[in-house]
N, C-alpha and C positions, 0 to 999 in steps of 0.2 A: 426400449428398454422398459422392463416392466414397470408398473406402479409402485410399488413397495419394494424396492430389490432388497434383499437378504444384507443384513450386514457382513464386510469378510470375517474370516474367523480367527482374524488378531486384530489387537488396537491399531490405531494412526500412530502411536508414540514406540512401535514396534518398527518402524519404518526406520526410523532417526538410531537404532543399536546398531555399534559395532562390536565386531564384525556380526556379517548377514548370518544367518543359520548355516552352518556347515561349514562356514567360512573361519570357523576359530582354529588356525591350525600349525600344527609346529614349524617355524619358519628359519633360516639363517640358517640351514645345515652344513655344517662339515666335519672332516673327516682329521681323526688324530695325526699325529706325524708316522705313527706305526699301521693306522688303518686298521686297528683294535678297536676304534669306539669309535662313533657316532656323533657330535654334539647339536644341539639345537635351543632356540627357543621358542617356550610357551606358555601363553595364558591360556585355560580352561574360558568356556563363555560366562560361570559362576565367576571365575576373579579371574580378572582379564590382566592383572600385573605379571607381566613376564617373567621367569627365571631362567637360567641356562642349567639344561638337561645332558645328561649321558647316557649313550644306550651300547653295550657290548656286541661288536658284529654280532660273535657267537652265539648271542640271545641271551635271554635273562630280561629281568624289569629295570625298565631307566630308573634313574633315581636324579637327583637334584644335586649338581654343580654348584652351583651357584644361583644364591637368593639376591635378590636387589641390596645394595647396602642402603641403611633406610627404608625410605618409600621409594628408593629408582627415579627413574624420570617421570613428572607429572605435568598435565598441561598448567595447570594451575603455577609451577616453578621454576619455568622456563626462561632462561636469560632470552633476551632480544635476539644475541645471535644463532641459540639454541631453536626458536622459535622459527624464524626467516630458512634454516637450513631443512626441518619437519618440514616446511611449506614446498620447497625444491621438493623433496623425496616424500611427498604429499603420505606422510605419515603419520599415523593416531596410533602408535602402540606405545603402551606406558611399563614399568618396568627398567630389565635389562633392555636396550634398545639396540645394542651393537656388542659385539666382541670380537676378538682377534685371536688366532692361533700359533704360536711360535714354532715352526717346524723343527729348529733341533732340540731346543730342549722343551717345548709342551708348554711353555707357559702359555698363560689365558689371560690377555689385556682386557679389563673392561671399563670404559668410560661411564661415568655416573653423575649426573649434576653437576658438569664442569671440570669433577676433579677425576683424576686415574688411579685404579686400583690392578692390582694382578696377584694374579693366582698360582704359586712355581708346579703346581701339579694337580694331580685329581684330588688329593685327600689332603692338600695343605690348606692353611688358612687363609683368607681374602686379605692381601697388604695394600694398605693406602701408601700409594709412590707420591703423591701431588695431590695436596689438601689449594683447592684455589678459592675458597669460603670467604669472600667478600673481596675477590679479586676478578677480572675478565674470565671467562672459562676457557679451558683446555680444550681446543678440536684438534679434529680429524690425528688424532694418536694413532702411531705405527711403531710397531716393534722392529728394531735393527734385525738384519738377519740371523745375528749368532745373540739374539735375545738379551743383550747385555746392555740394551738400553734402550731410550722411548723418545721418540720426538715427535712433538704437538707446536700447534701454532699456540700462542694468547697476545692478545692487543697486535695482533697483525703482524706476528714476528716467529721466526722459529727456533725452537727449544728443544736442548736435548736434557733428560736426566738418566741416572740410571738406573736399572732395573730393580738392583739391589738397595737404592736407597740412596738420597744425598740431595744434594745442590742443584738444582736445574741449571743449565748453563746456556746464554743467550746465543745463537751462532748470526743471525741478520741484524741489519740493523738500520735504522732510517724510515722505518714506518712512520706514515703523516696523517692527518685527516685524508684520504683518499690516496692511500700506497698502503698494500698491504705484502706481506711476505709468506708465501706458503699453502695460501687460501686461493681455491679458484673463483673466478668472478664468476659474477650471474649469470652469463651468457652460457659460462662453459657447464655451470653446475643445473639449468634452464633448459637448455635445448640444445647441448651436445653429449649428453651423461659424462661428462668429466665432472666427479666430484672431490678428487685430491687436487692440492696443490703443491705437495712434494713426493718423492721418491725418492727410497735410500738406495746406494748400488749394491752388487751382488755379497759384496765385500764388506759391507757397513764401513766403508772410509770416508765416503763422503756422501750428500743429498743431493738431489736437487731439486729444486725450488722454480715458483712463477712471483714473479715482481710484478704486481696487479696496480697501474696506475691509472686512476679515473678523477683525476682534477680539471683535466677540460670537460669531462663531462658535465654539465650545467645540473644541478639540485634539482630535483623533483618532488615536492612537500607533502605527506599527507599528515591532515591534523587528526588526533582522535576525540572524534565530535562528540562523543558519546560518555568521553568520562566527566565525572564529577565536576563543580567547577569551584575545587578548594585547590593551590600554588598552584604549579606553573600549569601552562597550558600544554598536553603532550602530545607532541608533534614528533616524523621521522621525518627524514631528509634522505631520501634514494639517489643516485647517480646511474640513472635509468637512461640506457642507450636507445634510442627512438630510431626506428628502421627512416635510412637516410641521414641519422645523422653520427656523432663519432662515436666509434667501440673505444672500450678501455686500451690502454696499451700494456700488450704483455712481453715478459721477457722472461728468458729460461736461465737462469743461473747454477753451478755447481759449486756445494764449499765444503771444505773436511769437516767432516763431522767432529773433528776436532779442536775444531776454532780454525780461524783464518778469512783470509779474501775469498771472495764470490771469483769465478770466471765465468765471464758472459757468455751466450752459444749465439752463434753466428745466426740470429734472425731478426729479421727489421721488422720492429714493433709496428711500422707502419704500414710495408706493405705486405707483410703477412695477414692476410685475414683471422686467424685463429690458431690456437694450439692447441689442437682436437684434442692429442693422445699422446704422455709419456712413457715411455719404458725405458729398461737396461739392457743391451746385448748381451750376451753372455762373455764375449770378448771383454766387456768393460766398459764400450763405449756407452755416450747416451742417445736412446732412440726415440724419434719424436713423427707423431702424423703431422703437418701443416697443412692446413686447410685456407685458399683462399676466400675472399670476403663474398664472392660470389657462391661461393661453396660449389664452383663447377670442377675443379683441380684439388687433389690431394696429394701432397709432397711424402713420399716414406723416407727420411733421413736417419741418417747417423753422427752424432758430435764427438771429436776427440775432447775429451771433456777436460785435456790438462792445458788445452787451447783454444776450444770453442770452434774448431775447424768445420765445416760444413762437408759432407760427402751425402748424394742423390740415391737412392739404394733404387725406388721406381718412382713411378709418376702414374694417378689416375685420374681419368679424366669423362666428362660427364655431361651433356648436350643440355640436360636437363639439371640434377644435382648430384651431390652425392651425398651418398645415406650413412647417418654415423650409427653402429651396432656396438652394442656392449661387448662383445669379444668374435670382431675380425679377423684376428692376425691372433696367430699365436706360434713364437719362436721358439726351435729347436735347440738340441743342447752345442750342433755344430753351427749354429748360426743358421740354417736353409728354417722355410719357416713356410708357413697355410696361411693363404690371404684371400679372404671372400672379397668376391668386385660384383656388379651388376654391369659391367661392360658387355656382355652379351642378353641386357635387358631384365636379365634376371637377378637376383643376388645367388650367387656358387661360390665354390674352392678351388683354389688354384694352389698347385704346390710349388715353391723356388726353390732352387737349390745353387748354390755356389760353386761357379765353373774359373778357371781362371784369364776366363775373357769375358767376365760378366755374368749374370742372372740366366739361367734355363728356368723352362715353365710349364711345368703338365696341370691341365686341366682334370680336376678329380671328379665334380658332380656337375650334370647340365649340359655335356658335350659327349658328343662321338666315342670321344675317345675314353668316357666314363661309363660306356654303354648305354648310355642315359638321351639319346637322341635327342633335341627339341629343347628337353630341360624348361620346359612352361610351368614352373614350381620355383618355390625358393627355400632356400639355407636360411631358416633364421640366427643360429648363432653356434660357433665351435665352442662343444660338450669338454672336449680335450682331447688330449694323442697321447699312443701307448709309445713311444717311441723305439720301444723295445722289439714289441712284434711290428710297428710301422704300421699302424691303423689309427684314422683321424675319426671321433666319435662328433656328433653333431645332428642340433636339432632341425628340423624340418616341413613341410608341407608337402612333401610329393604327391601323394596317393589322393589328397584334400585338403583344398586349401581353407577350410574352417576347421583344422585340424591341428596339432601337431604329434611328432614322434620324435625318436632318438634313431638315429643310420650310423651305419660303420661303413668306412671306405678304405684301401690301402694307399697307402704314402705312393706308393710304386704303380697306383692305377686299376682299375679292373671296376666289376659288379657292386651295385652299391647292397649292402645288406641291409632292411629294414629290423632294430631290435626291438622296441616296445610293439608290442600286438594290440591292447585291450583299447578299444575307439575312444577318442575325447581329445583330451589337451593334457601333455607329458613337459613338464620341470621339473629338472632333472641335474643332481652333480654327483659328478665323478669322484671314486677314492684317487688317491696320489697313483697306486699300482694298474689302475684301469681296469679292474678284475669285477668292481661291485659300483653300483650305483644307488643314489637314493632318487626313486620315483614318486614325486605328486601329483596325482591321476586324477581328474574329474571330469564326465561328462554331464550332458544334460539331468541324464537321471540317475548319477551318480557321484553323491556328495564328495568330494575329496577322500582320498585315501593316501596312504603315503606308505610305502614298502622297498624295503631294501632287497635288490635284484642284482641277479649275473649278468653282466655285461656278453656275455659271448652266446645265452641263450633266452636273456630276458625271465628266468626260472627266479620263482620268489625264495629268498631266502627267511626273510623275517618280516611279520609284517609292523611297523613303526606305529601306526598312527591308525583306528580306526572312528569314523564319526560318530560322536556319543552327545548329539545336542537335539534335546526333546522339541525344539520348535520344528525341525524337519517333517514331522509327522501332525504336530498339534496345528502347524499353521496350513497342513495341507496344501502344498505346493505340488504345482502340476508344471512339467517342462515347455518348454516353447516347442513348438513344429518348424524346424528349417527349411528353409525352401528357395527355390533359384527360380529367378525371371529373368526376362530380356528388358532390359530399356529399350528406346527410341532407333538406338544404333545398334541392337541386337547382342549389345554388349553384358554377358550374363552377371547379374547381381545377384548376392547372396543376403537374405533374410530371415526374421523369426518373427514368429505370430503366437500371440498368444492369445487365443479368442475365449471370450466367456461361457460358462455354462450354457450349452443351447436347450440343455432338460429344464433350465430356469429363466433364460432370455430367448429362447428360440432359435430358428436355424441361421437368423441373421438377413439382412446387411445390416450391422451393428454401429455405434458412435465410434468413432475412432479414433485411436492418439499415437502419432507417430513421435518414435524415442528416439533422437538424432544427436551424432557426435560431429560426422559430417566431412570432419577437416583432415589432412595429414597426418597418418600417424599411426594411432590405435584401429587395432582392428574390432568390432563389439560385436557382429554376430561370430558366433564359436561353439561347437559342441562341448560346452563348460558348464559348469554347475553354477557359476556367477550369475550365466543368464535366469537361471533357474531359482536361485537364490534373491532375484531383484524383488525387494519387498513393496516398492513402491510399483511397481509394474501389477506383482499381483494382486495388490489391493484395487486398483482400479479396473484389473479382469474380474477381481468377485463383486464391484458395481455394475457390471454389465459390459464397460467400454471395452474394445479389440485395441490391443497393442501392438504397435508393429516398430519391429525394427529393421533397416537397411542397409549394406554398408554401400553407399554409392563410390561415383569413380572419386578414388583420390585420396580412399583407406589402402592400410598397408596388405602386406603378404599376398600382394597380385601381382606384382613385376611393375619395371621403369615406366613403360605406357600406362598400364591402368594409373598407378599412384601420379602419374604427371600430366594427366587428362585435366587438373584446373591450374598448371604451371601460366602464371602471369594473370590469370583469369578467377581467383576468386571469387564464390558468389553464382557461379553460372550454372557447368556441369552437376554441381551439386546439387541444387535446385533443379535443376531438371530431371535426374534418376530419382531424387523423391516425391517427386510427382508421380514418375512412370511409376514406382511404388504405388503409391495411390491409385493411382488408374487400374492395377494391375490387381489389387484388394478390392476396387469396387466391380471389374470383371470376373471375379470369380462369385459377386453375390456376399461380401463377407463386411463391404464396410460402406457405410452409409453417405453415399458422394456430401451432404447438404449437411454432416457433422461431425468434420472432421476438422482434429489439432494436433497441435506440434510444440513437442517439451527440446529443451537443449539446455547444456552447460558449456560455459567459455565459447569453443569453437562452436558446440551447438546451440549456444545463447544467439549466437551469431547467424547461423542456421533457419533458427526459427526465426528470427529478423526478417531473413531476408525470402524465408518462403512463404511466410504471409505476404511481405509485400509485392516479392514477383509472382506471386499464385496465386491471387486471392480470391480465384474461381475454384483453386482447391482446398487451400485452408481457411479456415474460418476462424481460428483464433490459434493463438502462442503465449507459449510461457517460455523468457529467454532469460537465461540466468547467468551473471556474469559476463555480457557477451560483447565480444569484441566490434565496435560499431563502425570503426574508421581505421584504417592498415596502419595510419600514419601514425598512431597513436599506441603499437605496441612495437615490440622489441626489432631489434635489427637481424639476430641470426635465423628467427624463425619466419618475419615475412619474408628479408628478402630473400631466402633461399627459394622458396616457391611465388615471390610479385616483385621479385627485381628492386631494384631501391625507388621510392616515389620519383625522384629524378629522373631518372631512366623508365619509367613506366606510368607514366600522372594520367591517361586513360585508363588503365587497368585499375590504380587506386579507386576514382572515382566511378568505376562500374561497380569498383567491391563493394562500396560502401555502402554499411546500413544509413546511415545520414541523406545521401544521394536518393535512395531506394525509398527511403521512410514513407513517402509522399502517396504513396502506391497503397499501403496500408488501409486496408477497407475493416476487419475483423477485429475481435476482440485480443488485447494485448498488454500482459502482465510482465513486466520488467522487474528484476530482482539481482540487488547487487549489494554488495559488503564495503564499506564505505573506507574498510583498511587494505582491501587487496590491493598490494603490491604486485601483483602480476599483472591483471587484464584491471586498470588503474578504475576506480569510479567515476573520473572522468569521462570516460566510453559511454555512461549512462548518461550523464549530466549533457552533454552534448548533443545526444539522440532525444531525451527533452525536449532540450532547444526545437531541434528539428521537428517534433511532433506537435510542439507549441505553432512552430512559425505555418505549419499544414494543416492545424487548427484540427488534429487527430486525436479521439480519447486516449487514453491509455490509464492502469492502474500502475502502481509503482509500491514497490516491497523493499525496502532497502535494511541492511545488518551493521549497526554504527560498529560494533567491534568484532565484525570480521574479517577474515583475508577470504584468496580465492578459494578456497576448501573450507565450508560450516563448520568448524570443530564441536563450538558447545551446544552439548545435548537439547538444551531450552528451542536454541535456535534452531538446531534440525527439525526438531517437533513443529516446530512454528513455521517453518518452511513448507514442510508438506501439507500441512492443514491448511494452508492458504494457499497452496496451491493446487492441493482436491478439490478444495472447494472452490477453485476458478473453475474447473472441468465441472463441475456438476450443476453451478449456474449456469454457464454459456453453453455447453456444450449436450 
């Protein structure tokens, strides 16, 4: 590194700003019921308070449809319930953060600071329907299909209130400490992607809901140690389901929306592992996807909502695990449905038709019948189905594992047509008629743009949003270079390299920092602007470090064998792949083998620890943020999906434990954790400190007394980056 390296083109405080350069984009797109208007939320870089906007499909300027009542949602005024829900959703947005449009009436429902507002049309005034000032907040509000009522959860019970105004009516009863009605349990929210705990029937006459009983789960207490020493000591108790321990007992009921006794569906709250998804079939039956506790079997069922009687529709089984996606099922008006499955090793689509003797199936993607023999790529999600034209639209990575595109395939089979053409990542919202779609597109050298496009030819109808963030130019952001390398087993791995400026720091080799997540789920190396807008990475590059990201085996969008390589043995193959990535950089003359560090958060924090402990010859320094240090201290659904239970796999848990591996640490270590973390408890770091003391290994510790799993306060985020970067500069 140069003796007097130049300063980066932006201050370290900018790293903590949210959103990152170019990432302040409209979100939550919805088409009006007649497909003539597009609705979305937006807060500019200068004014991040989100408002609800409307824009005509035919063209014209956008207009503010709804400004947030009062100050809108703000971090400083969140109720405890809202704060924890935002943690589940990793949400930092303020102002209007959610809304819903009722199809028949066009009414717009806007929750705000725990109260509920309704706008009866684009030019109507905003009406307060439910004022919860001084009361528990209204949670998860949803309009009835006809728009006449709104259901919500308050104090653990399901209520309804007329949208015309009136007195709310309580539908469920019996909630106590540890028992709720109409709310998704922690595991459903955090690990299964199910946010809702109640569902209106299509005719609005009934509401299905979950009853969650956690009274048998021991309470885990979190103390607010950083609060002022006045009044009562602040604390919060969570019934956290630790791996191998008891889960919440969840059962599914149906209750008349006008009031009455519930009918309980035929589910065994102990035998069924998880109620993963709930929906209504077109004929009025209640549908559900039931996942066994090992997550190797998924049952698609239908219930007679009047009796609770259960009928099996299909069973999906896997030798590794079932991956729950956001939209992997789409039911058509006639009761047939499109279903996503990894049964051939890669997620693909199948069409099920009702027959007099059962179900018939046609493979739509990934097979010879679909004109795509092999199918070594994945479908990400079902974007929509044009039932009249019998076309399925979906997203996937057919041509490039680091990109996402929209594709079309006929329900009756045939070739797959790629809709989006521009290289990069495409996140889309289709209109109701499947004629147009909103395309949020970005690439490494292209900040996010949003266009209204035609589904038949990808033609642009109008530009919705063009980035206008002066930081993009002012900060001199340079895209990384995407690379593909082979690990020791010959498996192709995708990486991103951020080299320092060779005119300032020479041709290399450079001191190197590996940024890692490493766990199952996220794909971190994509042809996406988010990689370019990563300011901490750009800051380190400007200081003369080469920064490297690598998606090791276990990461998403590469098929079940690739993702399942870490099954029952976390902390092994992921470390091997990260070591192989560094060796590849050294062989290219890019990385100085004596000056390699690693940084990660959550699973990435665990990976930073394991790499420093298991590969001290490769990694000389680690920054581990909010690390899982022993998997017996993490939750059931996530941990058991990949590791089974501690009782069934004791050797795997011991081998995967950072506490067990800590004695191998030789380099410099900085551990960071928030003391209010209700996801990866601070206890993980406390146990690690004990292990380090026992092994007489020096370490540095940075704690945030008032932060949870995702640091939210600006001052805390600034200090976090200052300390992290100072640590690298001092020791690497």
